[in-house]
N, CA and C atoms of all chains as a GROMACS GRO file, in nm:
protein
  648
    1UNK      N    1  12.123   8.867   5.553
    1UNK     CA    2  12.149   8.837   5.694
    1UNK      C    3  12.021   8.783   5.757
    2UNK      N    4  12.029   8.669   5.823
    2UNK     CA    5  11.911   8.608   5.885
    2UNK      C    6  11.873   8.692   6.006
    3UNK      N    7  11.743   8.723   6.016
    3UNK     CA    8  11.698   8.811   6.124
    3UNK      C    9  11.705   8.738   6.258
    4UNK      N   10  11.662   8.609   6.256
    4UNK     CA   11  11.650   8.538   6.383
    4UNK      C   12  11.784   8.506   6.444
    5UNK      N   13  11.888   8.498   6.358
    5UNK     CA   14  12.018   8.466   6.414
    5UNK      C   15  12.102   8.589   6.436
    6UNK      N   16  12.039   8.708   6.427
    6UNK     CA   17  12.116   8.832   6.441
    6UNK      C   18  12.155   8.854   6.587
    7UNK      N   19  12.285   8.851   6.617
    7UNK     CA   20  12.326   8.869   6.758
    7UNK      C   21  12.305   9.011   6.808
    8UNK      N   22  12.276   9.105   6.717
    8UNK     CA   23  12.261   9.244   6.758
    8UNK      C   24  12.117   9.277   6.796
    9UNK      N   25  12.026   9.177   6.784
    9UNK     CA   26  11.886   9.203   6.820
    9UNK      C   27  11.874   9.243   6.967
   10UNK      N   28  11.948   9.172   7.051
   10UNK     CA   29  11.942   9.200   7.196
   10UNK      C   30  11.987   9.342   7.223
   11UNK      N   31  12.095   9.387   7.154
   11UNK     CA   32  12.148   9.522   7.176
   11UNK      C   33  12.046   9.626   7.134
   12UNK      N   34  11.977   9.601   7.018
   12UNK     CA   35  11.877   9.697   6.970
   12UNK      C   36  11.763   9.710   7.068
   13UNK      N   37  11.717   9.596   7.123
   13UNK     CA   38  11.608   9.600   7.221
   13UNK      C   39  11.651   9.677   7.344
   14UNK      N   40  11.776   9.658   7.384
   14UNK     CA   41  11.826   9.726   7.504
   14UNK      C   42  11.830   9.877   7.482
   15UNK      N   43  11.867   9.917   7.358
   15UNK     CA   44  11.873  10.060   7.326
   15UNK      C   45  11.735  10.123   7.340
   16UNK      N   46  11.632  10.053   7.286
   16UNK     CA   47  11.496  10.107   7.293
   16UNK      C   48  11.453  10.118   7.438
   17UNK      N   49  11.487  10.019   7.518
   17UNK     CA   50  11.450  10.020   7.660
   17UNK      C   51  11.516  10.140   7.729
   18UNK      N   52  11.644  10.165   7.693
   18UNK     CA   53  11.716  10.277   7.753
   18UNK      C   54  11.651  10.409   7.717
   19UNK      N   55  11.606  10.420   7.591
   19UNK     CA   56  11.542  10.544   7.548
   19UNK      C   57  11.412  10.566   7.624
   20UNK      N   58  11.337  10.458   7.649
   20UNK     CA   59  11.212  10.470   7.723
   20UNK      C   60  11.241  10.518   7.865
   21UNK      N   61  11.348  10.464   7.923
   21UNK     CA   62  11.381  10.500   8.060
   21UNK      C   63  11.419  10.646   8.072
   22UNK      N   64  11.476  10.703   7.966
   22UNK     CA   65  11.523  10.840   7.975
   22UNK      C   66  11.415  10.943   7.948
   23UNK      N   67  11.298  10.901   7.906
   23UNK     CA   68  11.192  11.000   7.882
   23UNK      C   69  11.150  11.061   8.015
   24UNK      N   70  11.125  11.192   8.015
   24UNK     CA   71  11.086  11.257   8.142
   24UNK      C   72  10.957  11.199   8.193
   25UNK      N   73  10.955  11.166   8.320
   25UNK     CA   74  10.841  11.093   8.374
   25UNK      C   75  10.750  11.181   8.458
   26UNK      N   76  10.809  11.278   8.531
   26UNK     CA   77  10.728  11.349   8.629
   26UNK      C   78  10.678  11.481   8.573
   27UNK      N   79  10.556  11.514   8.601
   27UNK     CA   80  10.502  11.644   8.564
   27UNK      C   81  10.476  11.720   8.693
   28UNK      N   82  10.564  11.817   8.724
   28UNK     CA   83  10.548  11.884   8.852
   28UNK      C   84  10.472  12.014   8.839
   29UNK      N   85  10.408  12.038   8.722
   29UNK     CA   86  10.333  12.161   8.708
   29UNK      C   87  10.211  12.158   8.799
   30UNK      N   88  10.141  12.045   8.808
   30UNK     CA   89  10.030  12.033   8.901
   30UNK      C   90  10.090  11.989   9.034
   31UNK      N   91  10.089  12.082   9.133
   31UNK     CA   92  10.159  12.054   9.257
   31UNK      C   93  10.070  11.974   9.351
   32UNK      N   94  10.041  11.852   9.317
   32UNK     CA   95   9.960  11.766   9.403
   32UNK      C   96  10.041  11.643   9.437
   33UNK      N   97  10.028  11.601   9.564
   33UNK     CA   98  10.098  11.481   9.606
   33UNK      C   99  10.037  11.361   9.534
   34UNK      N  100  10.122  11.283   9.467
   34UNK     CA  101  10.072  11.166   9.396
   34UNK      C  102  10.071  11.046   9.488
   35UNK      N  103   9.960  10.975   9.485
   35UNK     CA  104   9.947  10.857   9.569
   35UNK      C  105   9.980  10.732   9.488
   36UNK      N  106  10.035  10.635   9.556
   36UNK     CA  107  10.062  10.507   9.490
   36UNK      C  108   9.999  10.396   9.572
   37UNK      N  109   9.992  10.276   9.519
   37UNK     CA  110   9.934  10.163   9.589
   37UNK      C  111  10.025  10.118   9.702
   38UNK      N  112   9.984  10.011   9.770
   38UNK     CA  113  10.061   9.957   9.881
   38UNK      C  114  10.189   9.892   9.833
   39UNK      N  115  10.296   9.914   9.911
   39UNK     CA  116  10.423   9.849   9.884
   39UNK      C  117  10.454   9.761  10.004
   40UNK      N  118  10.488   9.635   9.979
   40UNK     CA  119  10.518   9.544  10.090
   40UNK      C  120  10.659   9.566  10.141
   41UNK      N  121  10.672   9.574  10.272
   41UNK     CA  122  10.805   9.586  10.334
   41UNK      C  123  10.813   9.486  10.448
   42UNK      N  124  10.936   9.457  10.488
   42UNK     CA  125  10.954   9.359  10.594
   42UNK      C  126  10.967   9.423  10.731
   43UNK      N  127  10.994   9.554  10.733
   43UNK     CA  128  11.013   9.621  10.863
   43UNK      C  129  10.990   9.771  10.845
   44UNK      N  130  10.977   9.839  10.959
   44UNK     CA  131  10.959   9.984  10.957
   44UNK      C  132  11.086  10.051  10.902
   45UNK      N  133  11.200   9.990  10.933
   45UNK     CA  134  11.328  10.044  10.887
   45UNK      C  135  11.335  10.048  10.735
   46UNK      N  136  11.286   9.938  10.674
   46UNK     CA  137  11.288   9.929  10.529
   46UNK      C  138  11.199  10.037  10.468
   47UNK      N  139  11.085  10.062  10.532
   47UNK     CA  140  10.994  10.166  10.483
   47UNK      C  141  11.059  10.304  10.495
   48UNK      N  142  11.128  10.325  10.607
   48UNK     CA  143  11.192  10.456  10.628
   48UNK      C  144  11.303  10.481  10.526
   49UNK      N  145  11.372  10.375  10.486
   49UNK     CA  146  11.484  10.389  10.392
   49UNK      C  147  11.442  10.382  10.246
   50UNK      N  148  11.313  10.358  10.221
   50UNK     CA  149  11.266  10.338  10.083
   50UNK      C  150  11.277  10.469  10.007
   51UNK      N  151  11.339  10.469   9.887
   51UNK     CA  152  11.350  10.592   9.809
   51UNK      C  153  11.214  10.638   9.760
   52UNK      N  154  11.194  10.769   9.766
   52UNK     CA  155  11.064  10.824   9.729
   52UNK      C  156  11.086  10.953   9.650
   53UNK      N  157  11.008  10.968   9.544
   53UNK     CA  158  11.025  11.082   9.455
   53UNK      C  159  10.961  11.208   9.514
   54UNK      N  160  11.000  11.323   9.464
   54UNK     CA  161  10.943  11.450   9.510
   54UNK      C  162  10.795  11.455   9.477
   55UNK      N  163  10.716  11.507   9.572
   55UNK     CA  164  10.573  11.522   9.548
   55UNK      C  165  10.498  11.392   9.543
   56UNK      N  166  10.548  11.294   9.616
   56UNK     CA  167  10.484  11.162   9.614
   56UNK      C  168  10.457  11.113   9.756
   57UNK      N  169  10.355  11.030   9.768
   57UNK     CA  170  10.325  10.966   9.895
   57UNK      C  171  10.315  10.817   9.870
   58UNK      N  172  10.386  10.739   9.950
   58UNK     CA  173  10.384  10.593   9.933
   58UNK      C  174  10.336  10.530  10.063
   59UNK      N  175  10.247  10.432  10.049
   59UNK     CA  176  10.194  10.361  10.165
   59UNK      C  177  10.253  10.221  10.167
   60UNK      N  178  10.300  10.179  10.284
   60UNK     CA  179  10.366  10.050  10.297
   60UNK      C  180  10.284   9.959  10.387
   61UNK      N  181  10.286   9.830  10.353
   61UNK     CA  182  10.221   9.730  10.436
   61UNK      C  183  10.331   9.642  10.494
   62UNK      N  184  10.336   9.634  10.626
   62UNK     CA  185  10.437   9.551  10.691
   62UNK      C  186  10.395   9.405  10.680
   63UNK      N  187  10.484   9.320  10.628
   63UNK     CA  188  10.450   9.178  10.608
   63UNK      C  189  10.450   9.101  10.740
   64UNK      N  190  10.521   9.153  10.840
   64UNK     CA  191  10.539   9.076  10.964
   64UNK      C  192  10.459   9.131  11.083
   65UNK      N  193  10.420   9.254  11.076
   65UNK     CA  194  10.345   9.314  11.187
   65UNK      C  195  10.220   9.384  11.134
   66UNK      N  196  10.120   9.402  11.221
   66UNK     CA  197   9.997   9.468  11.172
   66UNK      C  198  10.010   9.620  11.170
   67UNK      N  199  10.103   9.667  11.087
   67UNK     CA  200  10.125   9.811  11.077
   67UNK      C  201  10.123   9.854  10.932
   68UNK      N  202  10.081   9.978  10.913
   68UNK     CA  203  10.085  10.042  10.781
   68UNK      C  204  10.164  10.170  10.797
   69UNK      N  205  10.255  10.196  10.707
   69UNK     CA  206  10.336  10.317  10.715
   69UNK      C  207  10.306  10.406  10.594
   70UNK      N  208  10.305  10.536  10.618
   70UNK     CA  209  10.283  10.631  10.508
   70UNK      C  210  10.400  10.728  10.505
   71UNK      N  211  10.466  10.733  10.390
   71UNK     CA  212  10.582  10.823  10.376
   71UNK      C  213  10.549  10.924  10.266
   72UNK      N  214  10.564  11.052  10.299
   72UNK     CA  215  10.529  11.158  10.204
   72UNK      C  216  10.648  11.250  10.186
   73UNK      N  217  10.675  11.282  10.060
   73UNK     CA  218  10.787  11.372  10.030
   73UNK      C  219  10.731  11.501   9.971
   74UNK      N  220  10.784  11.614  10.019
   74UNK     CA  221  10.739  11.742   9.967
   74UNK      C  222  10.791  11.767   9.826
   75UNK      N  223  10.782  11.893   9.784
   75UNK     CA  224  10.822  11.926   9.648
   75UNK      C  225  10.963  11.982   9.639
   76UNK      N  226  11.029  11.993   9.753
   76UNK     CA  227  11.166  12.043   9.752
   76UNK      C  228  11.260  11.936   9.806
   77UNK      N  229  11.379  11.929   9.748
   77UNK     CA  230  11.477  11.830   9.796
   77UNK      C  231  11.528  11.864   9.935
   78UNK      N  232  11.506  11.988   9.977
   78UNK     CA  233  11.551  12.028  10.110
   78UNK      C  234  11.453  11.980  10.219
   79UNK      N  235  11.329  11.947  10.178
   79UNK     CA  236  11.230  11.901  10.276
   79UNK      C  237  11.265  11.760  10.323
   80UNK      N  238  11.233  11.736  10.447
   80UNK     CA  239  11.249  11.599  10.498
   80UNK      C  240  11.116  11.525  10.481
   81UNK      N  241  11.120  11.398  10.445
   81UNK     CA  242  10.992  11.327  10.427
   81UNK      C  243  10.923  11.306  10.561
   82UNK      N  244  10.788  11.312  10.559
   82UNK     CA  245  10.711  11.282  10.680
   82UNK      C  246  10.681  11.133  10.682
   83UNK      N  247  10.680  11.078  10.800
   83UNK     CA  248  10.662  10.934  10.816
   83UNK      C  249  10.559  10.909  10.924
   84UNK      N  250  10.451  10.837  10.888
   84UNK     CA  251  10.346  10.808  10.985
   84UNK      C  252  10.331  10.657  11.000
   85UNK      N  253  10.296  10.616  11.122
   85UNK     CA  254  10.277  10.474  11.149
   85UNK      C  255  10.132  10.453  11.193
   86UNK      N  256  10.065  10.358  11.132
   86UNK     CA  257   9.927  10.327  11.168
   86UNK      C  258   9.920  10.181  11.209
   87UNK      N  259   9.847  10.157  11.320
   87UNK     CA  260   9.831  10.019  11.363
   87UNK      C  261   9.699   9.966  11.308
   88UNK      N  262   9.702   9.845  11.254
   88UNK     CA  263   9.580   9.784  11.201
   88UNK      C  264   9.507   9.712  11.313
   89UNK      N  265   9.380   9.746  11.332
   89UNK     CA  266   9.299   9.677  11.431
   89UNK      C  267   9.183   9.613  11.359
   90UNK      N  268   9.171   9.481  11.373
   90UNK     CA  269   9.065   9.410  11.303
   90UNK      C  270   8.932   9.439  11.371
   91UNK      N  271   8.833   9.474  11.291
   91UNK     CA  272   8.700   9.503  11.341
   91UNK      C  273   8.613   9.384  11.303
   92UNK      N  274   8.589   9.294  11.403
   92UNK     CA  275   8.506   9.177  11.369
   92UNK      C  276   8.360   9.207  11.394
   93UNK      N  277   8.273   9.109  11.367
   93UNK     CA  278   8.128   9.129  11.369
   93UNK      C  279   8.080   9.168  11.509
   94UNK      N  280   8.130   9.096  11.615
   94UNK     CA  281   8.085   9.121  11.752
   94UNK      C  282   8.117   9.263  11.793
   95UNK      N  283   8.237   9.311  11.758
   95UNK     CA  284   8.276   9.446  11.797
   95UNK      C  285   8.187   9.547  11.727
   96UNK      N  286   8.150   9.518  11.599
   96UNK     CA  287   8.068   9.613  11.523
   96UNK      C  288   7.930   9.622  11.585
   97UNK      N  289   7.873   9.503  11.629
   97UNK     CA  290   7.739   9.502  11.689
   97UNK      C  291   7.741   9.580  11.819
   98UNK      N  292   7.844   9.557  11.900
   98UNK     CA  293   7.849   9.627  12.029
   98UNK      C  294   7.867   9.776  12.007
   99UNK      N  295   7.939   9.815  11.908
   99UNK     CA  296   7.957   9.956  11.876
   99UNK      C  297   7.823  10.017  11.838
  100UNK      N  298   7.745   9.946  11.756
  100UNK     CA  299   7.613   9.997  11.716
  100UNK      C  300   7.521  10.005  11.837
  101UNK      N  301   7.529   9.906  11.926
  101UNK     CA  302   7.446   9.908  12.048
  101UNK      C  303   7.477  10.030  12.133
  102UNK      N  304   7.602  10.066  12.141
  102UNK     CA  305   7.640  10.185  12.218
  102UNK      C  306   7.575  10.309  12.159
  103UNK      N  307   7.573  10.314  12.025
  103UNK     CA  308   7.511  10.429  11.959
  103UNK      C  309   7.363  10.432  11.993
  104UNK      N  310   7.293  10.314  11.984
  104UNK     CA  311   7.149  10.308  12.012
  104UNK      C  312   7.121  10.349  12.156
  105UNK      N  313   7.210  10.301  12.244
  105UNK     CA  314   7.188  10.329  12.386
  105UNK      C  315   7.195  10.480  12.411
  106UNK      N  316   7.295  10.543  12.352
  106UNK     CA  317   7.312  10.686  12.376
  106UNK      C  318   7.196  10.763  12.315
  107UNK      N  319   7.142  10.714  12.201
  107UNK     CA  320   7.028  10.781  12.137
  107UNK      C  321   6.905  10.771  12.228
  108UNK      N  322   6.880  10.650  12.282
  108UNK     CA  323   6.760  10.632  12.363
  108UNK      C  324   6.770  10.713  12.491
  109UNK      N  325   6.890  10.729  12.544
  109UNK     CA  326   6.906  10.810  12.665
  109UNK      C  327   6.875  10.956  12.634
  110UNK      N  328   6.918  10.999  12.515
  110UNK     CA  329   6.892  11.137  12.473
  110UNK      C  330   6.742  11.159  12.458
  111UNK      N  331   6.679  11.061  12.396
  111UNK     CA  332   6.533  11.071  12.375
  111UNK      C  333   6.460  11.070  12.508
  112UNK      N  334   6.510  10.989  12.599
  112UNK     CA  335   6.449  10.977  12.731
  112UNK      C  336   6.455  11.112  12.803
  113UNK      N  337   6.572  11.175  12.797
  113UNK     CA  338   6.591  11.305  12.863
  113UNK      C  339   6.496  11.408  12.804
  114UNK      N  340   6.483  11.406  12.669
  114UNK     CA  341   6.394  11.500  12.601
  114UNK      C  342   6.250  11.477  12.642
  115UNK      N  343   6.213  11.350  12.651
  115UNK     CA  344   6.076  11.310  12.689
  115UNK      C  345   6.044  11.358  12.830
  116UNK      N  346   6.141  11.341  12.919
  116UNK     CA  347   6.120  11.382  13.059
  116UNK      C  348   6.105  11.533  13.070
  117UNK      N  349   6.188  11.604  12.990
  117UNK     CA  350   6.180  11.751  12.992
  117UNK      C  351   6.043  11.796  12.942
  118UNK      N  352   5.996  11.732  12.833
  118UNK     CA  353   5.863  11.767  12.779
  118UNK      C  354   5.753  11.738  12.880
  119UNK      N  355   5.765  11.624  12.946
  119UNK     CA  356   5.666  11.584  13.047
  119UNK      C  357   5.659  11.687  13.159
  120UNK      N  358   5.776  11.730  13.201
  120UNK     CA  359   5.780  11.827  13.312
  120UNK      C  360   5.716  11.959  13.268
  121UNK      N  361   5.740  12.000  13.142
  121UNK     CA  362   5.678  12.123  13.090
  121UNK      C  363   5.527  12.108  13.086
  122UNK      N  364   5.480  11.992  13.043
  122UNK     CA  365   5.335  11.967  13.033
  122UNK      C  366   5.273  11.971  13.172
  123UNK      N  367   5.339  11.909  13.271
  123UNK     CA  368   5.287  11.910  13.408
  123UNK      C  369   5.278  12.053  13.460
  124UNK      N  370   5.380  12.133  13.429
  124UNK     CA  371   5.382  12.272  13.473
  124UNK      C  372   5.266  12.352  13.410
  125UNK      N  373   5.244  12.328  13.283
  125UNK     CA  374   5.135  12.396  13.210
  125UNK      C  375   4.998  12.354  13.267
  126UNK      N  376   4.986  12.224  13.296
  126UNK     CA  377   4.860  12.172  13.351
  126UNK      C  378   4.829  12.241  13.484
  127UNK      N  379   4.934  12.256  13.565
  127UNK     CA  380   4.918  12.320  13.696
  127UNK      C  381   4.874  12.465  13.678
  128UNK      N  382   4.932  12.534  13.582
  128UNK     CA  383   4.898  12.675  13.558
  128UNK      C  384   4.752  12.688  13.511
  129UNK      N  385   4.712  12.595  13.422
  129UNK     CA  386   4.572  12.598  13.373
  129UNK      C  387   4.475  12.575  13.490
  130UNK      N  388   4.514  12.483  13.580
  130UNK     CA  389   4.430  12.452  13.696
  130UNK      C  390   4.414  12.576  13.785
  131UNK      N  391   4.524  12.646  13.806
  131UNK     CA  392   4.523  12.767  13.890
  131UNK      C  393   4.434  12.875  13.828
  132UNK      N  394   4.445  12.888  13.693
  132UNK     CA  395   4.365  12.990  13.624
  132UNK      C  396   4.216  12.958  13.636
  133UNK      N  397   4.183  12.830  13.621
  133UNK     CA  398   4.041  12.787  13.632
  133UNK      C  399   3.987  12.816  13.771
  134UNK      N  400   4.072  12.788  13.871
  134UNK     CA  401   4.034  12.813  14.010
  134UNK      C  402   4.005  12.961  14.031
  135UNK      N  403   4.095  13.043  13.979
  135UNK     CA  404   4.081  13.188  13.991
  135UNK      C  405   3.954  13.238  13.922
  136UNK      N  406   3.926  13.182  13.803
  136UNK     CA  407   3.809  13.222  13.725
  136UNK      C  408   3.681  13.185  13.800
  137UNK      N  409   3.683  13.065  13.862
  137UNK     CA  410   3.567  13.017  13.937
  137UNK      C  411   3.539  13.108  14.056
  138UNK      N  412   3.650  13.142  14.124
  138UNK     CA  413   3.639  13.231  14.238
  138UNK      C  414   3.581  13.367  14.195
  139UNK      N  415   3.630  13.413  14.083
  139UNK     CA  416   3.588  13.542  14.028
  139UNK      C  417   3.438  13.538  13.993
  140UNK      N  418   3.389  13.425  13.939
  140UNK     CA  419   3.248  13.412  13.900
  140UNK      C  420   3.158  13.408  14.022
  141UNK      N  421   3.209  13.339  14.124
  141UNK     CA  422   3.129  13.330  14.248
  141UNK      C  423   3.111  13.467  14.310
  142UNK      N  424   3.218  13.544  14.298
  142UNK     CA  425   3.211  13.679  14.354
  142UNK      C  426   3.118  13.766  14.266
  143UNK      N  427  13.942  11.079   6.986
  143UNK     CA  428  13.980  10.993   7.098
  143UNK      C  429  14.096  10.904   7.057
  144UNK      N  430  14.206  10.912   7.131
  144UNK     CA  431  14.321  10.834   7.086
  144UNK      C  432  14.317  10.696   7.150
  145UNK      N  433  14.413  10.615   7.109
  145UNK     CA  434  14.414  10.474   7.146
  145UNK      C  435  14.431  10.458   7.297
  146UNK      N  436  14.505  10.547   7.360
  146UNK     CA  437  14.529  10.537   7.505
  146UNK      C  438  14.402  10.558   7.585
  147UNK      N  439  14.324  10.656   7.539
  147UNK     CA  440  14.198  10.681   7.610
  147UNK      C  441  14.102  10.564   7.595
  148UNK      N  442  14.105  10.507   7.473
  148UNK     CA  443  14.019  10.391   7.449
  148UNK      C  444  14.057  10.276   7.540
  149UNK      N  445  14.189  10.254   7.548
  149UNK     CA  446  14.239  10.145   7.632
  149UNK      C  447  14.200  10.168   7.778
  150UNK      N  448  14.211  10.294   7.820
  150UNK     CA  449  14.178  10.328   7.960
  150UNK      C  450  14.029  10.304   7.987
  151UNK      N  451  13.946  10.341   7.892
  151UNK     CA  452  13.801  10.320   7.911
  151UNK      C  453  13.768  10.172   7.914
  152UNK      N  454  13.833  10.096   7.825
  152UNK     CA  455  13.810   9.952   7.823
  152UNK      C  456  13.850   9.889   7.956
  153UNK      N  457  13.959   9.939   8.011
  153UNK     CA  458  14.008   9.887   8.138
  153UNK      C  459  13.907   9.916   8.250
  154UNK      N  460  13.852  10.036   8.249
  154UNK     CA  461  13.755  10.073   8.355
  154UNK      C  462  13.627   9.991   8.340
  155UNK      N  463  13.591   9.959   8.216
  155UNK     CA  464  13.473   9.874   8.194
  155UNK      C  465  13.499   9.735   8.250
  156UNK      N  466  13.619   9.685   8.222
  156UNK     CA  467  13.653   9.551   8.272
  156UNK      C  468  13.654   9.547   8.424
  157UNK      N  469  13.711   9.652   8.486
  157UNK     CA  470  13.725   9.652   8.632
  157UNK      C  471  13.590   9.663   8.702
  158UNK      N  472  13.508   9.755   8.655
  158UNK     CA  473  13.378   9.775   8.720
  158UNK      C  474  13.273   9.812   8.616
  159UNK      N  475  13.215   9.713   8.550
  159UNK     CA  476  13.122   9.744   8.442
  159UNK      C  477  12.995   9.816   8.489
  160UNK      N  478  12.950   9.783   8.612
  160UNK     CA  479  12.827   9.846   8.663
  160UNK      C  480  12.850   9.995   8.685
  161UNK      N  481  12.966  10.028   8.744
  161UNK     CA  482  12.995  10.168   8.772
  161UNK      C  483  13.004  10.248   8.641
  162UNK      N  484  13.070  10.187   8.540
  162UNK     CA  485  13.084  10.252   8.410
  162UNK      C  486  12.946  10.278   8.350
  163UNK      N  487  12.860  10.176   8.359
  163UNK     CA  488  12.724  10.188   8.305
  163UNK      C  489  12.647  10.299   8.376
  164UNK      N  490  12.657  10.301   8.509
  164UNK     CA  491  12.585  10.400   8.589
  164UNK      C  492  12.629  10.541   8.553
  165UNK      N  493  12.760  10.560   8.540
  165UNK     CA  494  12.811  10.695   8.515
  165UNK      C  495  12.777  10.742   8.375
  166UNK      N  496  12.793  10.653   8.277
  166UNK     CA  497  12.778  10.696   8.139
  166UNK      C  498  12.634  10.690   8.088
  167UNK      N  499  12.561  10.591   8.133
  167UNK     CA  500  12.424  10.577   8.085
  167UNK      C  501  12.326  10.661   8.167
  168UNK      N  502  12.344  10.659   8.298
  168UNK     CA  503  12.247  10.723   8.387
  168UNK      C  504  12.304  10.845   8.460
  169UNK      N  505  12.424  10.884   8.430
  169UNK     CA  506  12.486  11.001   8.493
  169UNK      C  507  12.483  10.995   8.645
  170UNK      N  508  12.511  10.880   8.699
  170UNK     CA  509  12.514  10.866   8.845
  170UNK      C  510  12.652  10.908   8.894
  171UNK      N  511  12.659  11.001   8.989
  171UNK     CA  512  12.790  11.046   9.039
  171UNK      C  513  12.866  10.931   9.105
  172UNK      N  514  12.998  10.948   9.108
  172UNK     CA  515  13.083  10.840   9.157
  172UNK      C  516  13.069  10.818   9.308
  173UNK      N  517  13.033  10.925   9.381
  173UNK     CA  518  13.030  10.914   9.527
  173UNK      C  519  12.906  10.841   9.580
  174UNK      N  520  12.813  10.809   9.495
  174UNK     CA  521  12.693  10.737   9.540
  174UNK      C  522  12.722  10.587   9.533
  175UNK      N  523  12.722  10.524   9.651
  175UNK     CA  524  12.759  10.382   9.653
  175UNK      C  525  12.644  10.289   9.685
  176UNK      N  526  12.557  10.333   9.776
  176UNK     CA  527  12.451  10.240   9.818
  176UNK      C  528  12.339  10.238   9.714
  177UNK      N  529  12.273  10.124   9.697
  177UNK     CA  530  12.166  10.112   9.598
  177UNK      C  531  12.056  10.216   9.617
  178UNK      N  532  12.020  10.241   9.744
  178UNK     CA  533  11.912  10.338   9.771
  178UNK      C  534  11.951  10.478   9.726
  179UNK      N  535  12.077  10.512   9.743
  179UNK     CA  536  12.124  10.644   9.700
  179UNK      C  537  12.116  10.657   9.548
  180UNK      N  538  12.155  10.549   9.480
  180UNK     CA  539  12.152  10.550   9.333
  180UNK      C  540  12.007  10.563   9.285
  181UNK      N  541  11.918  10.487   9.347
  181UNK     CA  542  11.776  10.492   9.309
  181UNK      C  543  11.720  10.631   9.335
  182UNK      N  544  11.757  10.690   9.450
  182UNK     CA  545  11.708  10.824   9.483
  182UNK      C  546  11.754  10.925   9.378
  183UNK      N  547  11.880  10.909   9.332
  183UNK     CA  548  11.933  10.998   9.228
  183UNK      C  549  11.853  10.984   9.099
  184UNK      N  550  11.822  10.858   9.063
  184UNK     CA  551  11.745  10.834   8.941
  184UNK      C  552  11.605  10.894   8.952
  185UNK      N  553  11.547  10.887   9.074
  185UNK     CA  554  11.414  10.946   9.097
  185UNK      C  555  11.421  11.097   9.086
  186UNK      N  556  11.523  11.156   9.150
  186UNK     CA  557  11.533  11.302   9.151
  186UNK      C  558  11.556  11.360   9.013
  187UNK      N  559  11.628  11.285   8.929
  187UNK     CA  560  11.658  11.335   8.794
  187UNK      C  561  11.548  11.297   8.694
  188UNK      N  562  11.446  11.228   8.741
  188UNK     CA  563  11.332  11.195   8.654
  188UNK      C  564  11.360  11.082   8.557
  189UNK      N  565  11.465  11.005   8.580
  189UNK     CA  566  11.496  10.896   8.488
  189UNK      C  567  11.407  10.775   8.514
  190UNK      N  568  11.359  10.764   8.636
  190UNK     CA  569  11.256  10.664   8.668
  190UNK      C  570  11.150  10.735   8.751
  191UNK      N  571  11.029  10.677   8.757
  191UNK     CA  572  10.926  10.736   8.843
  191UNK      C  573  10.892  10.639   8.956
  192UNK      N  574  10.812  10.687   9.049
  192UNK     CA  575  10.782  10.609   9.169
  192UNK      C  576  10.711  10.479   9.134
  193UNK      N  577  10.622  10.483   9.036
  193UNK     CA  578  10.548  10.362   8.997
  193UNK      C  579  10.642  10.253   8.947
  194UNK      N  580  10.739  10.293   8.866
  194UNK     CA  581  10.835  10.196   8.813
  194UNK      C  582  10.915  10.133   8.926
  195UNK      N  583  10.956  10.216   9.019
  195UNK     CA  584  11.033  10.165   9.132
  195UNK      C  585  10.949  10.068   9.214
  196UNK      N  586  10.822  10.105   9.240
  196UNK     CA  587  10.735  10.018   9.320
  196UNK      C  588  10.711   9.885   9.250
  197UNK      N  589  10.691   9.891   9.119
  197UNK     CA  590  10.668   9.766   9.044
  197UNK      C  591  10.792   9.678   9.046
  198UNK      N  592  10.909   9.740   9.030
  198UNK     CA  593  11.034   9.663   9.033
  198UNK      C  594  11.052   9.599   9.170
  199UNK      N  595  11.020   9.675   9.274
  199UNK     CA  596  11.030   9.624   9.410
  199UNK      C  597  10.934   9.508   9.433
  200UNK      N  598  10.816   9.520   9.377
  200UNK     CA  599  10.716   9.415   9.388
  200UNK      C  600  10.765   9.287   9.323
  201UNK      N  601  10.824   9.301   9.204
  201UNK     CA  602  10.877   9.184   9.132
  201UNK      C  603  10.989   9.119   9.212
  202UNK      N  604  11.074   9.204   9.268
  202UNK     CA  605  11.184   9.154   9.349
  202UNK      C  606  11.132   9.078   9.470
  203UNK      N  607  11.027   9.131   9.533
  203UNK     CA  608  10.967   9.065   9.650
  203UNK      C  609  10.910   8.930   9.612
  204UNK      N  610  10.846   8.925   9.494
  204UNK     CA  611  10.789   8.798   9.448
  204UNK      C  612  10.898   8.694   9.424
  205UNK      N  613  11.010   8.739   9.367
  205UNK     CA  614  11.121   8.648   9.342
  205UNK      C  615  11.181   8.600   9.475
  206UNK      N  616  11.191   8.690   9.570
  206UNK     CA  617  11.248   8.654   9.700
  206UNK      C  618  11.160   8.552   9.770
  207UNK      N  619  11.028   8.565   9.752
  207UNK     CA  620  10.936   8.472   9.817
  207UNK      C  621  10.918   8.342   9.740
  208UNK      N  622  10.968   8.338   9.618
  208UNK     CA  623  10.955   8.218   9.536
  208UNK      C  624  11.056   8.114   9.583
  209UNK      N  625  11.011   7.992   9.619
  209UNK     CA  626  11.104   7.891   9.671
  209UNK      C  627  11.210   7.849   9.569
  210UNK      N  628  11.180   7.863   9.440
  210UNK     CA  629  11.279   7.825   9.338
  210UNK      C  630  11.401   7.916   9.342
  211UNK      N  631  11.383   8.041   9.389
  211UNK     CA  632  11.494   8.135   9.393
  211UNK      C  633  11.544   8.158   9.535
  212UNK      N  634  11.498   8.075   9.625
  212UNK     CA  635  11.531   8.093   9.766
  212UNK      C  636  11.682   8.088   9.788
  213UNK      N  637  11.734   8.195   9.850
  213UNK     CA  638  11.877   8.199   9.877
  213UNK      C  639  11.959   8.265   9.768
  214UNK      N  640  11.903   8.272   9.645
  214UNK     CA  641  11.979   8.332   9.536
  214UNK      C  642  11.967   8.485   9.536
  215UNK      N  643  11.849   8.533   9.580
  215UNK     CA  644  11.824   8.677   9.580
  215UNK      C  645  11.806   8.723   9.723
  216UNK      N  646  11.876   8.830   9.758
  216UNK     CA  647  11.866   8.878   9.897
  216UNK      C  648  11.782   9.006   9.901
   0.00000   0.00000   0.00000
C-alpha cells in the first residue's frame, strides 16, 4: 500500500490530535491564579463574555478604545469572576518632566522649611549665649 | 449494536454532525447551544486550557483582520 496515497493518513493524524486534546491540562494542586498574556477584544462586552478557566486571570486589550480589562476566576465554579476596567493614559515626555519638577519643588520646599527651623534654633542659641556672657561680665564686675 | 441503532446513529450524524461530534468526542451536554457555553464546558472539564483558547482566539482574530478572508469569518 502506497503511504503517500493512503486516504486514512488524515484520520490517523486527527486521532492523535484528539488524544492530545484529551490529556489533562490543569494542575490545581498549586492554588495560584495563573496569568496569561494580553487577549485582543473589540469591546468590553466581548471581554465580559470571554470564557475563562478556574484559577486563571486573563487581561484584555480593547482594540477600539484605550482600555484594558482584567478578568479573574476563582477556584470554585460557584464563584463569580471579578472584572476590572483600567483606562490607559499615555505618559509623554513633557508630562514626565513636569511630574519630576513637582517632586523637586516639594523637596526644595521641605529643605527650605528645615533650613529655616535650624536658623531659628541657631538664632535662639546665639541669644542665650549673649545673655550668659552679659551675666558673667556683670558677675565679674561685681 | 443492532442494525436499527446503527441506522439511527448514522441519521443523527447526517442531521447534525457537529452536535454528534461534541456529544461523543467531547462529552458536551445537549443543552449547551452557544459557542461560549461549549468552550466554558471544555475549560471546566480540562479538555482544553486557557492558553489554547487564547491562542485559538488570536488566530481567529488574525484571520478576521486578514483582507483575504474579509467577510468569510465573523
